[in-house]
C-alpha positions, 0 to 999 in steps of 0.5 A: 533537511532544512535550512538552519540558522544560529546553531549552538557552539557545541563541538563539531567533530568533522570538517563536514560539520563545520561546512554544513553548520557554519555557512555563508547566507549563499549556502543557506539557501541550498539547505532546503532538501531532507538530505542536508540535516541528515548528512550532518546527522551522519557525522554529528549525532547531536543535530538529531541522528538516526534512532528511536524515533524512526524505528517507532515510526516504521513500526507505525507506518508498517502496520498501517499498511498491514492493517490495509492488506487485512481489510482487502483480503478479509473480503475474499476469505469471508465469501464462502462463509458468508454467502448464505447469511448474506444470500449472495449469488455469484454476481454478488460476490463479484461486486463485493470482490470488486467495490473495495477497489472502486472505493480505493479509486476515489479515496486514494485520489480524495485523501492523497490530494488533501494530504498535500492541503492539511498534512499527512498525519491528519488525513492518514488518521482520519482514512485510518479511522474511516476504514476501521469503523466501516470495517467494525460496522460491516461485521454487524449489518444483516443485509447485503446491500448495506454490507456492500456499502460498508465495504465500499467506505472501508475501501475509500479508507484503505485507498486514502492511508496507502499513499499518505503512509508513503509520503509520511514516512519517506519524508522522516527518512535520510536518503541512504536509509529511505529505500531500506525503511520503505522497503520495511513497510512495504513488507508489513503487507506481506504481515497483514496477509499473514495475520488474517489468514491466521485470524481466519484459521482460529475464527472462521471454521468454528461455531462461535457467536451468538444469535438474538432473533433475526440478528446473527453474530456468527463466526465470520462476523467475529473475524471481521471484527478482529480484522477492523481492529489494527486500522483502529488502533493505529488511527489512535496511536497516530494522534500521539506522532508529529506532523511531517516537519517538511510539510510544516516547513512548506507551509511556512510553520518554522516554529512547529517544524523546530518543534518536531526536530527537537522532539526527534533529538530528544528521543534519538539522543535521550538528551532534553529537547532544549539542548537541540543545537539548531535555534532558528530555520529558514525558508529561503529557497522554498516555495512557502505556501500561504494559508488563510483562514476561511468558512466552511464553504471557502475552505471546501472550494479552496480545497477543490481548487488547490487539488486541481492545481496539484493535479495539473502540476503533475503534468507541467513541463518538468514533471510531465515525463516521470508522471506518465511513466509512473502512470503507465507502470502502475497501470500495467503492474496491476493489470498484470498482476490482479488480472492473473492473481484473482483468477488463479482460484477460478482456474484451479478449481476448475482443474481439481473438479476435472481430476475428480471427474476423471481421476485417471487422466492426469495430462491435462492443463488448465488452458484445456479446460477453460469452459469445464464446469464439471460433471457432478451435481452438487447440492445447494450448500445453503440448503444445510442448516449449518450453511457452508463449511469452510475448508480448513485446508484452503485457509492453510494454503492461504497462509502459505501463500501469505508467507512466500514473499518472505524472501523477496521482502528481505531482499529488498529490505537489505538491498534496495539502497544498494542494487537501486529501486530500478533493478528490482522494478525491471527485474521483477516485472519482467520475471513476472511476466515470463512467470505467467506462462507457468499456468500452462504447466500446472498439472496438480494443486501442489503445481498450483500452490507453487506457481501462486507462491513464485508469482506472488513473491516475484511480484512483491519486488516490483511493488516494493521498488515502485512504492519507493519511486512513487515517494521520491520522484515528486517534490514535497507539495506534491508528493501525496497527490502524485501517489494518489494519481498514480495509485488511481491508475493502478486500480483502473488497471486492477479493475480492468485486468480482472474484467478483461481476463474473465472475458477472454479466458473462456474464449481462448487461454492464451490471449489473456495469458500473452496480454498479461505477460506483455503488459508486465514485461513492457512495464518493466522495460519502461522503467528503465527510462525513469530518473534514479532516485536511489540515495538522493534527497527528496525534492 
């Protein structure tokens, strides 16, 4: 992982160990990537090995990812229950659904760039706390504008923690296990969806909470409070984790880097830290980034300048090709996924409404009912003193949909390092594009549920592969910024996909379907030209 000097005289077990540890100054300059120390560790356990520290880190990173999923999905679940308390119109619901993505666009870029300046761990911890505090605050506010603002700030926090988790965890992984580790973290998004669905089932439908004058704290607010706790807990737990050693060494902090390696060694081997055989680290061959002490204004302007330099460096001659391809693929996958995913409930609600009004006609498809609004006149649910009664069956379906990607997640966990990132990316996006046409085959609520589960499971593989590629294609000093910029393109794609699908679906259903399918397939095929990062060392 790092350049080594003055190792201890402990016995080496193979010729590979001797070549790695007793090497010439010329070779030392080449030992500046993550692969080298891990290569030694594989055959010589005393170097640090792979063990409890990495497992603990993956678990924390996974729950950080799950906490983001919880904060995003909880908004769509609470909409029916909260509409009366917050006096929301349909337009208000639309803004509430979109505002987390707006926050994620801003937060992802800002936090991601700061992660390359001040460290992955520190910035990740702050972004998680921003997410948690704003999520908790939203459970107690009583007016829609303040609630909307809180959810925007929560989105800012979520947007930051997503790129930082991948950058942080990837820098502790050896090349041969990095794909598996990052796929496990990606699968925690599914776990977050399952957790939020279970929390909703045991809180939202029930009469819990209290009222005091004009202050109301009812079941959906209890639900929001619980949903904010994972981000809060993980933000606190990260206090006990070290900074990325690759980041520290890049900043010239050799002793701090060595201290992190000693702690990893002690936790993985059960031996005292002082017995760690590597005594010095060299920065030969590394472009060390100098740091200077400045006042608040100087630090702020310096951060802005570094942010701009890092962003511009993504489009330098050596990186412009992978950067451009990743921007396009991120845009297409999220345009296609969210463009269709967020409109599934509305399209299938129209089908259910038609069947209620025409129980003898079971031959129509969703696309034949794009303008159908139903014949029955429904009373305003807010006229009921109990407000909107949340359908438990809907929450059960949400739970089933959340569990559906499990086989796809398991496949990527066990085979991401064998079949490769490009295989899963291309396979997933092309298959997702073809699955979009399944909308024409839907004739019942069961068909609806099956299609949503299949589309979600297939898309999961592409997202997992893209998470790995985003962390591996860029050098350490740009990794967090690069993830943030590519995710910025992804958020733009998600918002445009949702908006354009809404405008086009009532005009001619085939147009948005073809657009979604074409973009997903195009993005998948484009993945073929990306460099292969499977089992390669981080730059």
